N, CA, C and O atoms as a GROMACS GRO file, in nm:
protein
  356
    1MET      N    1   0.086  -0.108   0.003
    1MET     CA    2  -0.001   0.001  -0.006
    1MET      C    3   0.082   0.127   0.004
    1MET      O    4   0.174   0.129   0.086
    2ILE      N    5   0.061   0.217  -0.062
    2ILE     CA    6   0.124   0.342  -0.078
    2ILE      C    7   0.079   0.440   0.046
    2ILE      O    8  -0.037   0.479   0.061
    3TYR      N    9   0.174   0.469   0.121
    3TYR     CA   10   0.162   0.563   0.240
    3TYR      C   11   0.177   0.706   0.207
    3TYR      O   12   0.292   0.751   0.206
    4SER      N   13   0.090   0.776   0.183
    4SER     CA   14   0.107   0.929   0.149
    4SER      C   15   0.117   1.019   0.247
    4SER      O   16   0.088   0.981   0.361
    5GLU      N   17   0.155   1.140   0.227
    5GLU     CA   18   0.158   1.240   0.326
    5GLU      C   19   0.007   1.267   0.372
    5GLU      O   20  -0.022   1.274   0.491
    6ILE      N   21  -0.078   1.281   0.278
    6ILE     CA   22  -0.221   1.282   0.318
    6ILE      C   23  -0.260   1.187   0.428
    6ILE      O   24  -0.304   1.234   0.532
    7LEU      N   25  -0.246   1.049   0.411
    7LEU     CA   26  -0.266   0.956   0.507
    7LEU      C   27  -0.183   0.984   0.648
    7LEU      O   28  -0.226   0.958   0.761
    8GLN      N   29  -0.083   1.029   0.625
    8GLN     CA   30   0.004   1.040   0.752
    8GLN      C   31  -0.064   1.158   0.844
    8GLN      O   32  -0.081   1.148   0.965
    9GLU      N   33  -0.100   1.268   0.768
    9GLU     CA   34  -0.182   1.391   0.819
    9GLU      C   35  -0.298   1.349   0.882
    9GLU      O   36  -0.329   1.384   0.996
   10LYS      N   37  -0.369   1.268   0.807
   10LYS     CA   38  -0.507   1.216   0.846
   10LYS      C   39  -0.501   1.135   0.973
   10LYS      O   40  -0.595   1.141   1.053
   11ASN      N   41  -0.391   1.056   0.996
   11ASN     CA   42  -0.368   0.972   1.111
   11ASN      C   43  -0.321   1.050   1.225
   11ASN      O   44  -0.364   1.022   1.337
   12ARG      N   45  -0.232   1.150   1.205
   12ARG     CA   46  -0.187   1.234   1.290
   12ARG      C   47  -0.301   1.326   1.359
   12ARG      O   48  -0.300   1.346   1.480
   13ILE      N   49  -0.401   1.383   1.273
   13ILE     CA   50  -0.506   1.449   1.317
   13ILE      C   51  -0.603   1.362   1.402
   13ILE      O   52  -0.651   1.407   1.506
   14GLN      N   53  -0.631   1.238   1.356
   14GLN     CA   54  -0.714   1.138   1.438
   14GLN      C   55  -0.671   1.119   1.553
   14GLN      O   56  -0.751   1.125   1.646
   15VAL      N   57  -0.528   1.091   1.578
   15VAL     CA   58  -0.476   1.056   1.714
   15VAL      C   59  -0.486   1.175   1.805
   15VAL      O   60  -0.518   1.164   1.923
   16LYS      N   61  -0.456   1.297   1.744
   16LYS     CA   62  -0.453   1.427   1.829
   16LYS      C   63  -0.608   1.470   1.876
   16LYS      O   64  -0.631   1.527   1.982
   17LEU      N   65  -0.701   1.436   1.786
   17LEU     CA   66  -0.831   1.468   1.818
   17LEU      C   67  -0.885   1.346   1.922
   17LEU      O   68  -0.965   1.380   2.009
   18SER      N   69  -0.852   1.236   1.915
   18SER     CA   70  -0.899   1.133   1.998
   18SER      C   71  -0.836   1.149   2.147
   18SER      O   72  -0.908   1.133   2.246
   19VAL      N   73  -0.716   1.177   2.157
   19VAL     CA   74  -0.645   1.226   2.280
   19VAL      C   75  -0.711   1.343   2.349
   19VAL      O   76  -0.729   1.352   2.470
   20GLU      N   77  -0.744   1.429   2.261
   20GLU     CA   78  -0.793   1.565   2.316
   20GLU      C   79  -0.952   1.560   2.364
   20GLU      O   80  -1.003   1.647   2.435
   21SER      N   81  -1.015   1.454   2.317
   21SER     CA   82  -1.153   1.441   2.326
   21SER      C   83  -1.196   1.365   2.445
   21SER      O   84  -1.142   1.258   2.471
   22GLY      N   85  -1.302   1.420   2.527
   22GLY     CA   86  -1.342   1.325   2.628
   22GLY      C   87  -1.452   1.237   2.614
   22GLY      O   88  -1.489   1.166   2.706
   23SER      N   89  -1.505   1.239   2.502
   23SER     CA   90  -1.612   1.125   2.464
   23SER      C   91  -1.598   1.126   2.306
   23SER      O   92  -1.535   1.208   2.239
   24ALA      N   93  -1.674   1.010   2.259
   24ALA     CA   94  -1.709   0.986   2.121
   24ALA      C   95  -1.784   1.110   2.063
   24ALA      O   96  -1.746   1.159   1.956
   25HIS      N   97  -1.883   1.158   2.128
   25HIS     CA   98  -1.951   1.283   2.069
   25HIS      C   99  -1.862   1.401   2.047
   25HIS      O  100  -1.876   1.475   1.949
   26GLU      N  101  -1.770   1.419   2.137
   26GLU     CA  102  -1.677   1.534   2.146
   26GLU      C  103  -1.575   1.514   2.006
   26GLU      O  104  -1.547   1.603   1.925
   27TYR      N  105  -1.534   1.389   2.002
   27TYR     CA  106  -1.442   1.354   1.894
   27TYR      C  107  -1.496   1.369   1.759
   27TYR      O  108  -1.426   1.403   1.664
   28LEU      N  109  -1.631   1.342   1.750
   28LEU     CA  110  -1.708   1.359   1.624
   28LEU      C  111  -1.728   1.518   1.590
   28LEU      O  112  -1.724   1.556   1.473
   29ILE      N  113  -1.749   1.607   1.698
   29ILE     CA  114  -1.768   1.735   1.674
   29ILE      C  115  -1.632   1.809   1.646
   29ILE      O  116  -1.630   1.911   1.577
   30ARG      N  117  -1.524   1.757   1.702
   30ARG     CA  118  -1.392   1.809   1.681
   30ARG      C  119  -1.337   1.770   1.531
   30ARG      O  120  -1.278   1.846   1.455
   31SER      N  121  -1.368   1.638   1.509
   31SER     CA  122  -1.342   1.595   1.370
   31SER      C  123  -1.423   1.675   1.244
   31SER      O  124  -1.372   1.686   1.133
   32ARG      N  125  -1.542   1.722   1.275
   32ARG     CA  126  -1.618   1.789   1.176
   32ARG      C  127  -1.553   1.931   1.165
   32ARG      O  128  -1.526   1.981   1.056
   33LEU      N  129  -1.528   1.994   1.287
   33LEU     CA  130  -1.464   2.130   1.274
   33LEU      C  131  -1.340   2.121   1.214
   33LEU      O  132  -1.317   2.205   1.126
   34ALA      N  133  -1.249   2.034   1.241
   34ALA     CA  134  -1.112   2.019   1.177
   34ALA      C  135  -1.127   2.002   1.046
   34ALA      O  136  -1.059   2.073   0.972
   35ALA      N  137  -1.221   1.900   0.985
   35ALA     CA  138  -1.241   1.902   0.846
   35ALA      C  139  -1.288   2.023   0.773
   35ALA      O  140  -1.244   2.053   0.662
   36GLU      N  141  -1.375   2.091   0.834
   36GLU     CA  142  -1.442   2.239   0.776
   36GLU      C  143  -1.315   2.329   0.773
   36GLU      O  144  -1.304   2.407   0.678
   37GLU      N  145  -1.222   2.325   0.864
   37GLU     CA  146  -1.109   2.420   0.877
   37GLU      C  147  -1.023   2.388   0.756
   37GLU      O  148  -0.996   2.477   0.676
   38ILE      N  149  -0.985   2.281   0.743
   38ILE     CA  150  -0.894   2.221   0.641
   38ILE      C  151  -0.964   2.244   0.501
   38ILE      O  152  -0.894   2.275   0.405
   39ALA      N  153  -1.095   2.229   0.488
   39ALA     CA  154  -1.162   2.260   0.349
   39ALA      C  155  -1.140   2.410   0.328
   39ALA      O  156  -1.096   2.449   0.220
   40ARG      N  157  -1.172   2.499   0.432
   40ARG     CA  158  -1.160   2.632   0.406
   40ARG      C  159  -1.014   2.673   0.365
   40ARG      O  160  -0.994   2.760   0.280
   41SER      N  161  -0.913   2.606   0.432
   41SER     CA  162  -0.788   2.649   0.386
   41SER      C  163  -0.757   2.610   0.241
   41SER      O  164  -0.661   2.664   0.187
   42TYR      N  165  -0.822   2.530   0.182
   42TYR     CA  166  -0.818   2.490   0.057
   42TYR      C  167  -0.909   2.551  -0.051
   42TYR      O  168  -0.901   2.524  -0.171
   43GLY      N  169  -1.002   2.643   0.009
   43GLY     CA  170  -1.089   2.733  -0.054
   43GLY      C  171  -1.220   2.679  -0.094
   43GLY      O  172  -1.282   2.714  -0.195
   44PHE      N  173  -1.260   2.588  -0.005
   44PHE     CA  174  -1.383   2.506  -0.050
   44PHE      C  175  -1.471   2.493   0.088
   44PHE      O  176  -1.415   2.514   0.196
   45SER      N  177  -1.598   2.461   0.081
   45SER     CA  178  -1.673   2.431   0.213
   45SER      C  179  -1.763   2.304   0.191
   45SER      O  180  -1.774   2.248   0.082
   46PHE      N  181  -1.818   2.269   0.293
   46PHE     CA  182  -1.884   2.136   0.289
   46PHE      C  183  -2.036   2.196   0.264
   46PHE      O  184  -2.068   2.303   0.315
   47LYS      N  185  -2.118   2.126   0.192
   47LYS     CA  186  -2.267   2.138   0.196
   47LYS      C  187  -2.335   2.035   0.246
   47LYS      O  188  -2.336   1.933   0.178
   48TYR      N  189  -2.398   2.034   0.362
   48TYR     CA  190  -2.463   1.930   0.405
   48TYR      C  191  -2.603   1.907   0.358
   48TYR      O  192  -2.673   2.006   0.342
   49ALA      N  193  -2.654   1.786   0.334
   49ALA     CA  194  -2.786   1.766   0.273
   49ALA      C  195  -2.893   1.791   0.376
   49ALA      O  196  -2.865   1.775   0.495
   50GLU      N  197  -3.012   1.828   0.338
   50GLU     CA  198  -3.128   1.841   0.427
   50GLU      C  199  -3.175   1.710   0.457
   50GLU      O  200  -3.188   1.622   0.372
   51LEU      N  201  -3.204   1.694   0.593
   51LEU     CA  202  -3.298   1.574   0.605
   51LEU      C  203  -3.434   1.593   0.622
   51LEU      O  204  -3.484   1.696   0.665
   52SER      N  205  -3.507   1.472   0.579
   52SER     CA  206  -3.653   1.489   0.573
   52SER      C  207  -3.677   1.430   0.724
   52SER      O  208  -3.591   1.391   0.802
   53GLU      N  209  -3.823   1.436   0.744
   53GLU     CA  210  -3.863   1.404   0.885
   53GLU      C  211  -3.824   1.272   0.940
   53GLU      O  212  -3.810   1.255   1.061
   54ASN      N  213  -3.805   1.178   0.852
   54ASN     CA  214  -3.752   1.053   0.907
   54ASN      C  215  -3.599   1.014   0.904
   54ASN      O  216  -3.554   0.899   0.907
   55ASN      N  217  -3.522   1.144   0.896
   55ASN     CA  218  -3.395   1.148   0.897
   55ASN      C  219  -3.315   1.082   0.786
   55ASN      O  220  -3.206   1.030   0.810
   56LYS      N  221  -3.370   1.087   0.661
   56LYS     CA  222  -3.320   1.032   0.542
   56LYS      C  223  -3.290   1.142   0.454
   56LYS      O  224  -3.367   1.237   0.445
   57VAL      N  225  -3.178   1.134   0.387
   57VAL     CA  226  -3.168   1.258   0.279
   57VAL      C  227  -3.267   1.241   0.174
   57VAL      O  228  -3.285   1.134   0.117
   58SER      N  229  -3.333   1.350   0.148
   58SER     CA  230  -3.452   1.349   0.053
   58SER      C  231  -3.392   1.325  -0.081
   58SER      O  232  -3.434   1.236  -0.154
   59GLU      N  233  -3.287   1.411  -0.114
   59GLU     CA  234  -3.242   1.399  -0.252
   59GLU      C  235  -3.081   1.439  -0.242
   59GLU      O  236  -3.042   1.534  -0.174
   60SER      N  237  -3.004   1.364  -0.309
   60SER     CA  238  -2.866   1.390  -0.312
   60SER      C  239  -2.831   1.518  -0.394
   60SER      O  240  -2.868   1.531  -0.510
   61PRO      N  241  -2.759   1.608  -0.329
   61PRO     CA  242  -2.722   1.724  -0.406
   61PRO      C  243  -2.612   1.688  -0.520
   61PRO      O  244  -2.588   1.771  -0.608
   62LEU      N  245  -2.551   1.576  -0.516
   62LEU     CA  246  -2.471   1.555  -0.616
   62LEU      C  247  -2.531   1.477  -0.734
   62LEU      O  248  -2.618   1.391  -0.717
   63LYS      N  249  -2.479   1.512  -0.861
   63LYS     CA  250  -2.552   1.455  -0.968
   63LYS      C  251  -2.439   1.400  -1.069
   63LYS      O  252  -2.322   1.436  -1.060
   64GLY      N  253  -2.484   1.317  -1.159
   64GLY     CA  254  -2.385   1.268  -1.269
   64GLY      C  255  -2.247   1.215  -1.223
   64GLY      O  256  -2.230   1.146  -1.123
   65LYS      N  257  -2.165   1.249  -1.295
   65LYS     CA  258  -2.026   1.185  -1.280
   65LYS      C  259  -1.986   1.215  -1.125
   65LYS      O  260  -1.933   1.129  -1.055
   66MET      N  261  -2.015   1.334  -1.083
   66MET     CA  262  -1.981   1.353  -0.919
   66MET      C  263  -2.045   1.268  -0.836
   66MET      O  264  -1.980   1.236  -0.737
   67GLN      N  265  -2.161   1.217  -0.849
   67GLN     CA  266  -2.231   1.126  -0.762
   67GLN      C  267  -2.162   0.982  -0.793
   67GLN      O  268  -2.150   0.904  -0.699
   68GLN      N  269  -2.125   0.951  -0.905
   68GLN     CA  270  -2.060   0.829  -0.937
   68GLN      C  271  -1.931   0.818  -0.876
   68GLN      O  272  -1.901   0.716  -0.815
   69ASP      N  273  -1.840   0.930  -0.888
   69ASP     CA  274  -1.727   0.933  -0.833
   69ASP      C  275  -1.716   0.927  -0.672
   69ASP      O  276  -1.618   0.885  -0.611
   70LEU      N  277  -1.818   0.969  -0.623
   70LEU     CA  278  -1.835   0.966  -0.462
   70LEU      C  279  -1.856   0.817  -0.436
   70LEU      O  280  -1.786   0.764  -0.350
   71LYS      N  281  -1.942   0.748  -0.499
   71LYS     CA  282  -1.953   0.609  -0.498
   71LYS      C  283  -1.840   0.519  -0.504
   71LYS      O  284  -1.823   0.425  -0.426
   72THR      N  285  -1.757   0.555  -0.605
   72THR     CA  286  -1.638   0.492  -0.635
   72THR      C  287  -1.545   0.521  -0.514
   72THR      O  288  -1.500   0.415  -0.469
   73VAL      N  289  -1.510   0.610  -0.462
   73VAL     CA  290  -1.435   0.665  -0.357
   73VAL      C  291  -1.485   0.593  -0.219
   73VAL      O  292  -1.410   0.526  -0.149
   74LEU      N  293  -1.612   0.616  -0.192
   74LEU     CA  294  -1.662   0.542  -0.068
   74LEU      C  295  -1.644   0.390  -0.077
   74LEU      O  296  -1.627   0.322   0.024
   75SER      N  297  -1.649   0.337  -0.200
   75SER     CA  298  -1.617   0.185  -0.198
   75SER      C  299  -1.477   0.161  -0.171
   75SER      O  300  -1.442   0.078  -0.087
   76GLU      N  301  -1.388   0.237  -0.246
   76GLU     CA  302  -1.255   0.216  -0.225
   76GLU      C  303  -1.209   0.242  -0.081
   76GLU      O  304  -1.116   0.173  -0.040
   77ILE      N  305  -1.260   0.327  -0.005
   77ILE     CA  306  -1.243   0.359   0.135
   77ILE      C  307  -1.282   0.246   0.209
   77ILE      O  308  -1.212   0.207   0.302
   78GLY      N  309  -1.399   0.184   0.175
   78GLY     CA  310  -1.458   0.068   0.246
   78GLY      C  311  -1.349  -0.052   0.236
   78GLY      O  312  -1.311  -0.112   0.336
   79LYS      N  313  -1.303  -0.081   0.102
   79LYS     CA  314  -1.204  -0.189   0.081
   79LYS      C  315  -1.079  -0.161   0.164
   79LYS      O  316  -1.022  -0.255   0.219
   80TRP      N  317  -1.034  -0.040   0.175
   80TRP     CA  318  -0.925   0.006   0.230
   80TRP      C  319  -0.945  -0.024   0.390
   80TRP      O  320  -0.852  -0.072   0.454
   81LEU      N  321  -1.048   0.003   0.439
   81LEU     CA  322  -1.059  -0.002   0.577
   81LEU      C  323  -1.072  -0.162   0.616
   81LEU      O  324  -1.024  -0.204   0.721
   82THR      N  325  -1.139  -0.244   0.525
   82THR     CA  326  -1.145  -0.373   0.556
   82THR      C  327  -1.003  -0.439   0.556
   82THR      O  328  -0.973  -0.526   0.638
   83SER      N  329  -0.921  -0.396   0.465
   83SER     CA  330  -0.799  -0.479   0.458
   83SER      C  331  -0.708  -0.424   0.560
   83SER      O  332  -0.621  -0.499   0.604
   84GLU      N  333  -0.718  -0.302   0.604
   84GLU     CA  334  -0.647  -0.246   0.706
   84GLU      C  335  -0.690  -0.316   0.852
   84GLU      O  336  -0.605  -0.348   0.935
   85ASN      N  337  -0.814  -0.331   0.867
   85ASN     CA  338  -0.861  -0.400   0.986
   85ASN      C  339  -0.820  -0.546   0.988
   85ASN      O  340  -0.779  -0.596   1.093
   86GLY      N  341  -0.827  -0.610   0.884
   86GLY     CA  342  -0.792  -0.748   0.855
   86GLY      C  343  -0.648  -0.776   0.887
   86GLY      O  344  -0.616  -0.877   0.950
   87SER      N  345  -0.558  -0.687   0.845
   87SER     CA  346  -0.407  -0.691   0.856
   87SER      C  347  -0.356  -0.659   0.994
   87SER      O  348  -0.242  -0.695   1.025
   88GLU      N  349  -0.444  -0.583   1.093
   88GLU     CA  350  -0.401  -0.553   1.236
   88GLU      C  351  -0.434  -0.671   1.323
   88GLU      O  352  -0.367  -0.685   1.425
   89MET      N  353  -0.534  -0.761   1.292
   89MET     CA  354  -0.586  -0.863   1.383
   89MET      C  355  -0.485  -0.969   1.394
   89MET      O  356  -0.505  -1.067   1.466
   0.00000   0.00000   0.00000
């Protein structure tokens, strides 16, 4: 597996946030704030989907190739996480 600077930075931030957080909820809040800060530093921001009454996304804001790319990226992340978890056991 290629271990890039991006993965090193992601791991560093995750460890830092984990150590600084007193609970899982606090970790999630800190993670979201860190991600938003990093996004701003690169000149973009997150747009969160509106949830319907039953807490499901009513319609994806992503369309076409962007939506397909997201599915591909999420699939690859899932495969990577599975392989990482399997190799550590």
